[in-house]
TORKOLDO-378168 format. One line per field, with one value per residue (C-alpha): residue in one letter; residue number from 1; x, y, z. Coordinates in steps of 0.1 Angstrom, whole numbers. Layout:
N
type (A:...);
seq (NUM:...);
east (X:...);
north (Y:...);
up (Z:...);
END
This chain:
275
type (S:L:R:A:L:Q:R:V:T:V:P:L:S:V:T:K:L:D:T:Y:A:F:S:D:C:G:N:L:E:S:V:Q:F:S:E:G:L:E:I:I:G:E:R:A:F:R:G:C:T:E:L:R:S:M:I:V:P:S:S:V:T:E:L:G:Y:G:A:F:G:G:C:T:N:L:T:E:V:I:L:L:G:G:G:R:L:L:N:Q:G:F:L:K:R:G:L:F:S:G:R:G:V:L:N:Q:Q:A:L:N:E:I:I:G:H:G:N:A:L:R:D:C:P:S:T:N:A:F:Y:G:C:P:L:T:T:L:K:I:S:I:S:R:S:L:P:E:R:M:E:R:L:P:R:E:C:R:L:S:I:E:Q:R:V:H:G:L:R:R:L:E:L:T:Q:D:G:N:I:L:V:C:F:S:H:I:R:G:P:S:G:F:F:N:G:S:S:N:L:Y:A:V:E:D:T:N:D:E:T:A:E:S:L:H:Q:I:L:R:L:I:S:F:H:E:L:K:E:S:S:I:L:I:E:L:A:M:W:K:S:S:L:V:E:D:R:A:P:A:D:S:R:T:S:V:P:D:P:A:K:S:L:I:M:D:Y:C:G:F:T:G:F:L:E:P:A:I:E:G:D);
seq (1:2:3:4:5:6:7:8:9:10:11:12:13:14:15:16:17:18:19:20:21:22:23:24:25:26:27:28:29:30:31:32:33:34:35:36:37:38:39:40:41:42:43:44:45:46:47:48:49:50:51:52:53:54:55:56:57:58:59:60:61:62:63:64:65:66:67:68:69:70:71:72:73:74:75:76:77:78:79:80:81:82:83:84:85:86:87:88:89:90:91:92:93:94:95:96:97:98:99:100:101:102:103:104:105:106:107:108:109:110:111:112:113:114:115:116:117:118:119:120:121:122:123:124:125:126:127:128:129:130:131:132:133:134:135:136:137:138:139:140:141:142:143:144:145:146:147:148:149:150:151:152:153:154:155:156:157:158:159:160:161:162:163:164:165:166:167:168:169:170:171:172:173:174:175:176:177:178:179:180:181:182:183:184:185:186:187:188:189:190:191:192:193:194:195:196:197:198:199:200:201:202:203:204:205:206:207:208:209:210:211:212:213:214:215:216:217:218:219:220:221:222:223:224:225:226:227:228:229:230:231:232:233:234:235:236:237:238:239:240:241:242:243:244:245:246:247:248:249:250:251:252:253:254:255:256:257:258:259:260:261:262:263:264:265:266:267:268:269:270:271:272:273:274:275);
east (-2:10:11:41:59:93:113:93:108:84:91:95:64:41:34:10:6:-29:-46:-35:-15:4:-10:-4:25:37:71:79:118:125:111:128:109:118:124:92:66:45:23:21:-15:-33:-19:-3:22:5:13:42:56:92:97:129:144:128:142:116:126:126:99:73:50:26:28:-13:-28:-10:12:35:14:16:50:64:99:104:130:147:134:153:134:152:136:164:158:119:121:153:154:175:183:198:224:235:238:238:226:232:198:179:159:157:173:139:110:85:54:65:79:38:27:46:38:10:-8:-1:35:17:10:-20:-33:-52:-26:-37:-34:4:26:43:21:29:63:92:112:132:152:140:169:167:193:210:205:237:244:268:284:294:312:327:341:355:378:411:412:429:403:373:387:387:348:339:357:340:309:312:317:290:262:231:248:255:275:263:280:283:293:252:253:219:202:186:162:144:106:92:65:34:30:7:-28:-28:-58:-78:-51:-32:5:11:18:44:66:97:117:151:154:174:185:215:211:214:245:259:249:264:293:299:289:313:343:334:331:368:383:369:382:417:424:407:434:463:450:452:485:499:479:504:532:526:523:553:574:575:571:567:538:503:478:457:483:488:452:441:404:392:362:327:315:346:345:310:324:350:327:302:327:340:306:301:284:257:275:297:281:272:307:312:287:305:335);
north (2:38:39:13:38:47:66:79:94:118:112:141:134:144:183:182:160:159:165:142:119:107:122:101:78:74:58:81:91:103:123:131:157:160:194:197:193:225:221:200:200:207:181:159:151:156:139:125:126:106:136:157:173:185:200:217:219:252:241:241:269:263:244:238:245:219:205:196:203:182:168:171:159:180:209:216:228:239:260:255:285:314:331:337:340:359:399:399:435:428:398:425:455:438:470:493:481:498:466:436:403:379:388:384:384:354:336:338:333:295:286:305:334:321:334:369:365:382:350:318:293:263:285:278:249:241:248:226:218:223:247:276:284:284:281:292:288:316:315:298:333:337:301:306:340:322:293:318:328:316:288:306:334:309:290:330:332:300:304:335:316:296:317:334:319:328:315:274:262:230:201:212:247:263:291:284:322:311:330:324:309:325:307:333:342:318:324:342:333:316:293:283:285:275:305:310:340:339:372:387:390:425:419:393:378:404:419:383:378:416:407:381:402:422:398:379:416:426:396:398:435:423:396:423:444:420:416:450:453:426:436:471:448:429:464:475:446:446:485:486:458:469:478:454:425:437:433:410:405:411:385:391:397:415:441:456:455:481:506:505:511:539:553:543:516:533:555:527:494:492:494:465:440:449:442);
up (-4:-1:35:39:13:20:-10:-41:-71:-91:-128:-159:-171:-137:-138:-110:-76:-67:-38:-4:-35:-5:24:51:40:81:67:34:41:7:-24:-55:-76:-114:-132:-152:-122:-116:-89:-56:-44:-15:16:-10:15:50:77:61:96:84:60:73:42:8:-24:-43:-81:-99:-120:-91:-92:-66:-32:-24:10:32:8:35:65:97:86:122:116:80:90:60:28:-1:-35:-64:-78:-68:-107:-94:-58:-56:-67:-97:-93:-61:-73:-103:-76:-43:-15:-40:-58:-30:-29:-4:-17:-10:-40:-15:-35:-61:-26:-13:-48:-48:-8:1:12:50:41:58:92:92:70:82:92:66:35:45:24:56:80:112:102:127:100:117:77:47:19:-18:-44:-64:-101:-114:-134:-99:-97:-134:-122:-100:-121:-147:-120:-113:-84:-58:-61:-62:-29:-13:-20:-7:21:26:19:45:77:67:90:59:33:22:-6:-22:-36:-71:-64:-61:-34:-11:6:42:53:89:88:119:137:149:183:203:201:173:150:176:194:165:162:130:114:98:78:61:67:59:95:102:65:77:40:23:41:35:1:-9:11:-15:-43:-41:-35:-70:-85:-71:-83:-115:-117:-107:-131:-159:-150:-147:-183:-195:-181:-199:-232:-222:-221:-250:-274:-257:-266:-300:-310:-351:-347:-359:-331:-341:-336:-299:-286:-257:-251:-220:-210:-199:-180:-164:-196:-185:-148:-158:-183:-152:-129:-150:-160:-193:-197:-214:-232:-247:-245:-284:-291:-266:-276:-312:-307);
END
């Protein structure tokens, strides 16, 4: 029977899990979703008390009411939809963007309106779970910038990530940003204490991520300046060589960073793209 299941792998062909799909499967310990799943229905995993962690693919756009309600051992949830759940302006400019890192509206649309403390707890996908932190993966653009850096630069950034409480580095090189999952006050809404909010308390997550963004930009600018120095040195070796033969290309995004740093991005961008 379904209630005897211990592990479930949801295939690529499944785009929706229906209401109560695996409800009260008390022996279920592991669920592996595939990219392509879009909806996890209401109370789909309600009462699966052996679940301890959950990774939700980026393709999921909706977690139904109480989808994981009453999963009393579920302490870790990772949402892979960082491209949608995090403000992309922040990932480009950090605290200078004037916006927080969490896209609260997009998060509410996925995990239910119970994400706001004023709403009914039963609308939250994780009501009754002992979650203290919700983790969201950053879009691949940031790890890709790290991968383009020399090894010693990457190690420096990874070491800094390990030292920041609100960031985690996964084995595949991705970065998770962590947000507090706060239980509402006891007695709120007819005595319920299962009401939650997801918050960046004191902007701690934003501050941590801003540090990493600055460090990546620093190493990119440093490496690009070395390339420029090499190009100048190369051109000075053979004075009679044509200037075109002495050029050394500066890779993106270092090129854009230099232009942005100098305030020339909007003015010279067409020339950069046509290089």
